[in-house]
Structure formats: C-alpha cells, structure tokens
N, C-alpha and C positions, 0 to 999 in steps of 0.2 A: 531230725534225721536220726535213724537208728545207728547203734554202735556197729562199726565195720570191723571185720576180722580179716587180716591179711597175713599171708605166709611169705617169708623172705629166707631164701637159702643162705644168703649172706646179706646182712643189713649194712648198707653203705651210705644211705641218705643221712647227711649230718643233722638235719632237723629231727628226724626220727631217733637217731642215736642220742641226741640231746634229751629227748623225751624219756628214753630208757634210762639214761644217766640220772635224770631228776628223780625218777621213781626209785632207782637203786639207792641213791643218797637218802631220800626221804624215809625209806623203810628198812634200811640197813640193819638197824638194831632190833627189828622184829624177828630176825633169824637167830638161831642158836647153833653155833656161835655167830656173831655178826659177820656179815659178808666182808667187811673191812678187815677182819682178823684172819681171813683166809687168803692163801696164796693163789688159788685157782678154783674154778667152779666144780671140779670133780675130785677134789682133795679127799683122800680116804681117812686119814687120821685127823679127827676133829677135836680130840681131847687136848686140852692145854692151849687152845687158841685163845690168846688174850685179846680183849676188845681194843681195837686200834683207836687212836685219837684222830686219825686222818680219815679221809674219804676212801671208799672202796676202789681205789685206782687199779691195783693189781687184778682184782676180781673182774673189773670192767674190761681190762685188756684181754683176758681169756674169753670173756663173754662175747666180745665182738667177733671172734673167730667161729662162732656157732650160728646155727639157724634160729629163726625167730618166728613166733606167731605174735602179732600185735593186735591189740584192741584199741580202736580209735573212736573218739567222739568228735566228729568233724576232723580238725587237724591235730587235736590233742591226743597224745599217747596216754591211755588210761590204764593200760595193763600190758604185760608181756609174759610169754613163756619162751624160754631159751632151751635148746636141746642139741645133743650131739647124736649123729647117726653112727652106726657100726661100732658102738661103744661096748667094750668088754670090761665088766667090773672086776677089780682085784679082790674085793671083799667076798664076792659070791663064788669065785673060783670054779665056775662051770663053763667058761669059754663060750658063752652065748652072746652073740652080737645083738645089741638092742638099740632102740632109739631112747636115749637117756635124757630125761628132763632134768636140767640143772637148776633152773630158777623159775619161779612163778610169783609175780607181783601184780596185784590189782590195787589201784588207788582206793583209799578208804571210802570215798564218796560213791564209788561204784560197786562196792562189795555187797554180796547178798543178791546179786542180779543174775547169777548163773554164768558169769564170765569165765571162771576157772573151769567149770564143767564144759563149757563150749570150747575152750582151748583143747581139752583132752579129746573131745569129739572130733575136732579138726585134725588133731595129731593122729588119731586112729586112722583117718583116711590116708594120711601121708604114710603111716606105718604099713598099711595094707599094700600099698604100691611097692614098697621095698621088702615086703615079707619079713618084717622084724617085729618082735614084741616091744612094747613100751615099758620102760622102767623108770622109777624115780626113788628117791629116799627122802625121809623127813625125820623129825624128832618126835618122840613118843607123846609129847604134850601138845603137838600142833593139831588140835582137834578139828579145826575148820578144814584143813587140807585132808586129813584122814577121812573125814566125813565124805568129801568129794571122791576120794580114791575108792572108798567102799561103794558109793553110789554107782560108779562106773565099772564096778566089779574087778578092780585090781586086787591081786592077792598078795598078802604079806609073804615074802620069800626068805627073809632073813632079818633077825633082830640082834643087834650088838648091844648087850647090856652095858649101861653106863657109857655108851660110845661118845656122848657129848658132855659127860660130867655125871656126878652122883645123881642117880634117879632119872637121868635123861638118856634113854636108849636111842640109838640110830636104827631106823626101820626102813627096810627096802621093800618096795612093791613092784610087781610086774604083772603085765597082762599080755597073754598070748592071743594073737588074733587069728 
C-alpha cells in the first residue's frame, strides 16, 4: 500500500499522537538545539538552549495545538509536518501573516523518498486557500532540509548569524504563492 498523506487541522487521535510522540523522541537530538531543550515550537531565541536530559514534553504540548500533515505507511506514522497559520514572526519584523512550519520529521527508514517535498506540496495547497505565504526556519548546516527548500523555490528572507551557536546561523525561508 502506498504512503498516505493526511491533513489534520487539530490532531486528536491518541494513536496518531503517539506516533508523532515516538518520532519526536527518536529524532529529538537531530535538531539544533534539541527539541527537548526548547520551551515551545516557535521560540525565537535559540542561543544558550542546553540539551535536556528528559524527553521533549514541553515542545510536544505546544505541538499538539498546531495543525499537522502526517505521512502514514498503513497505520504507522512515518513522518509529520506541524505548522501554525496566521503566524507573524518576531524576528522578521514585517508583520506578514504566514503559515509557519514548526517541525518536520521523517523516520530514517523512509528518508530520501520525497516525503518532505510532498509535505510542502500539500502545504502549498492549504496555503493557497488561505492566501498566506509559507515560512520556516532551519539551521545553516541542515543541508537536507535546505536542499528541499531550494527545490520548492523557497527564498531565504533572513539569516541570524550564530543564532544557534558559533558557526550555526538561523535561516528563515519564505515562499509567496
């Protein structure tokens, strides 16, 4: 059976939430800083976040209040994209409401199969309905994500030098539709 992609304005199904939680815990430390070191998904100041020794509970609590695109292989959640609508970034200071992608995780077994690209394609359809640009941020050494962002023609709109530590810039991308 092919991978299924589904949109959830609010994800309330406990089994699917468990799948998101499992991915979040499994890949927490692939993020800079780790998700467990952050208080919430749209935290602006990421410098000085210390790696937590616990699971990303606070992050997950804010994540559950957001919208989701899920990728499922039968009943298993193999990836997700979480996002907020009508988000205005403090860092950009331009007062533009966007659909802001907060988190993208794809299980290692399924990486390289175009799932992240498909998430963004699906999100573009949602964004067109609300007439909002898509925005996300990442760190300057996250080559795999940046490659996808360039492929779908997102534009770098701001770079915060050393925003995540020495030699690690925070980079914002946006795509107007």
